[in-house]
C-alpha positions as CSV (number, residue, x, y, z in Angstrom):
1,M,18.5,31.2,-37.1
2,T,21.3,29.4,-35.4
3,E,21.5,25.6,-35.6
4,P,21.4,23.7,-32.3
5,A,24.8,22.5,-31.0
6,P,25.6,19.0,-31.9
7,V,24.9,16.5,-29.2
8,P,28.1,14.7,-28.1
9,D,28.3,11.0,-28.4
10,A,27.5,9.8,-24.9
11,G,29.6,6.6,-25.3
12,R,32.7,8.5,-26.3
13,L,32.3,11.1,-23.5
14,T,31.7,8.3,-21.0
15,A,34.8,6.5,-22.2
16,V,37.0,9.6,-21.9
17,L,35.7,10.4,-18.4
18,V,36.0,6.8,-17.2
19,A,39.6,6.6,-18.5
20,L,40.6,9.9,-17.0
21,G,38.9,8.9,-13.7
22,W,41.0,5.7,-13.8
23,G,44.2,7.8,-14.2
24,A,43.3,10.0,-11.3
25,A,42.4,7.0,-9.1
26,V,45.7,5.3,-10.0
27,V,47.7,8.3,-8.8
28,A,45.7,8.5,-5.6
29,A,45.7,4.8,-4.9
30,N,49.4,4.4,-5.5
31,G,50.0,7.2,-3.1
32,F,47.9,5.5,-0.4
33,V,49.4,2.1,-1.0
34,S,52.8,3.5,-0.7
35,L,51.9,5.4,2.4
36,F,50.3,2.4,4.2
37,T,52.8,-0.2,3.1
38,G,56.0,1.8,3.2
39,L,56.9,0.6,-0.3
40,E,58.1,2.6,-3.2
41,V,56.1,2.5,-6.4
42,D,59.3,1.6,-8.3
43,P,61.5,-0.6,-6.1
44,L,64.4,-0.5,-8.6
45,T,66.2,2.6,-7.5
46,N,68.3,2.8,-10.7
47,A,65.2,2.9,-13.0
48,G,64.9,6.6,-13.0
49,P,61.8,8.8,-12.6
50,L,60.1,8.0,-15.9
51,V,59.5,4.2,-16.0
52,V,56.3,4.1,-13.9
53,P,54.7,7.3,-15.3
54,V,55.3,6.1,-18.9
55,A,53.9,2.7,-18.1
56,V,50.8,4.2,-16.5
57,A,50.3,6.7,-19.4
58,A,50.6,3.9,-21.9
59,A,48.0,1.9,-19.9
60,L,45.7,4.9,-19.8
61,V,45.9,5.3,-23.6
62,V,45.2,1.6,-24.2
63,L,42.3,1.7,-21.7
64,L,40.8,4.7,-23.4
65,V,41.1,3.0,-26.8
66,R,39.4,-0.1,-25.5
67,L,36.6,1.8,-23.9
68,L,36.1,3.8,-27.1
69,R,35.8,0.6,-29.1
70,V,33.0,-0.9,-27.1
71,H,30.3,-1.8,-29.6
72,D,28.1,-4.0,-27.5
73,R,27.4,-4.5,-23.8
74,T,29.7,-7.5,-23.4
75,G,30.0,-8.8,-19.8
76,W,33.7,-9.4,-20.3
77,L,34.6,-5.7,-20.5
78,P,35.7,-5.3,-16.9
79,L,38.0,-8.3,-17.0
80,E,39.4,-7.3,-20.4
81,C,40.2,-3.8,-19.0
82,G,41.9,-5.2,-15.9
83,V,44.0,-7.7,-17.8
84,L,44.9,-5.2,-20.6
85,V,46.1,-2.6,-18.1
86,Y,48.1,-5.2,-16.1
87,L,49.9,-6.5,-19.2
88,V,50.5,-3.1,-20.8
89,Q,52.0,-1.7,-17.6
90,L,54.2,-4.7,-17.2
91,L,55.4,-4.7,-20.8
92,V,55.8,-1.0,-21.3
93,G,57.6,-0.6,-18.0
94,A,59.9,-3.5,-18.9
95,A,60.6,-1.9,-22.3
96,V,61.4,1.5,-20.8
97,Y,63.5,0.0,-18.1
98,L,65.3,-2.0,-20.7
99,L,66.0,1.1,-22.8
100,I,67.3,3.0,-19.7
101,R,69.6,0.2,-18.5
102,A,70.4,-1.3,-22.0
103,S,70.4,-4.9,-20.7
104,P,67.8,-7.5,-21.6
105,A,68.1,-9.0,-18.2
106,D,66.9,-5.7,-16.7
107,G,63.6,-6.0,-18.6
108,V,63.0,-9.4,-17.1
109,L,64.0,-8.0,-13.7
110,W,61.4,-5.3,-14.1
111,I,58.7,-7.8,-14.8
112,A,59.8,-10.0,-11.9
113,T,59.7,-7.1,-9.4
114,Q,56.4,-5.6,-10.7
115,A,54.3,-8.7,-11.5
116,A,53.0,-9.2,-8.0
117,S,53.5,-5.7,-6.8
118,P,50.6,-4.2,-4.8
119,F,50.7,-1.2,-7.1
120,Q,50.4,-3.3,-10.2
121,L,47.5,-5.2,-8.8
122,T,45.8,-2.1,-7.5
123,D,46.0,-0.5,-10.9
124,A,44.6,-3.6,-12.6
125,A,41.7,-3.7,-10.0
126,L,40.9,-0.1,-10.7
127,A,40.8,-0.8,-14.4
128,L,38.4,-3.6,-13.7
129,V,36.2,-1.1,-11.8
130,A,36.5,1.4,-14.7
131,G,35.4,-1.3,-17.2
132,L,32.5,-2.2,-14.9
133,I,31.4,1.5,-14.7
134,M,31.5,1.7,-18.5
135,L,29.5,-1.5,-18.9
136,L,26.9,-0.3,-16.4
137,V,26.5,3.1,-18.1
138,L,26.2,1.4,-21.6
139,R,23.6,-1.0,-20.3
140,A,21.6,1.8,-18.6
141,Q,21.7,3.8,-21.9
142,A,20.5,0.8,-23.8
143,A,17.6,0.4,-21.4
144,G,16.6,4.0,-22.1
145,A,18.3,5.9,-19.3
146,Q,19.1,9.5,-20.2
147,R,21.2,12.2,-18.6
148,P,19.6,14.1,-15.7
149,R,17.9,17.3,-16.7
150,W,17.9,20.6,-14.8
151,P,14.5,21.9,-13.8
152,W,14.5,24.5,-16.5
153,E,15.3,21.9,-19.2
154,R,12.2,19.7,-18.3
155,D,9.1,19.9,-20.4
156,D,6.8,19.5,-17.5
157,G,7.5,23.0,-16.3
158,G,8.8,22.0,-12.9
């Protein structure tokens, strides 16, 4: 007889899906913000094509790690996610720009141009929403919520 397939950890699966959803939302939101404002995601034309994607990828990894490490249903999770993504994107973007330009002043220039950027603020707000979604799912699971079942999976026969 075959053994039943192991049930995936719902918290881990939720964290991965929320983090990937955040990454997709960032790409879409940055495109819409750029379209509506007429601004470039990276206003520094000499930065090259990798600074923003590397910063967003680093923020995605950090967000995923934070969501995977949620042990309790803390109400601070959304704020933590938003602040964490904001800081990681700023610092990683500054570090990559500094490596490209090889001048410490350029790292500070990156932070100065991106700190109040609508793209940076949108990404942080989306991380806040991602943290809120994770928090709501965890609280629902703690209250006894389960995944929806297809009709053929139900025990009631209907």
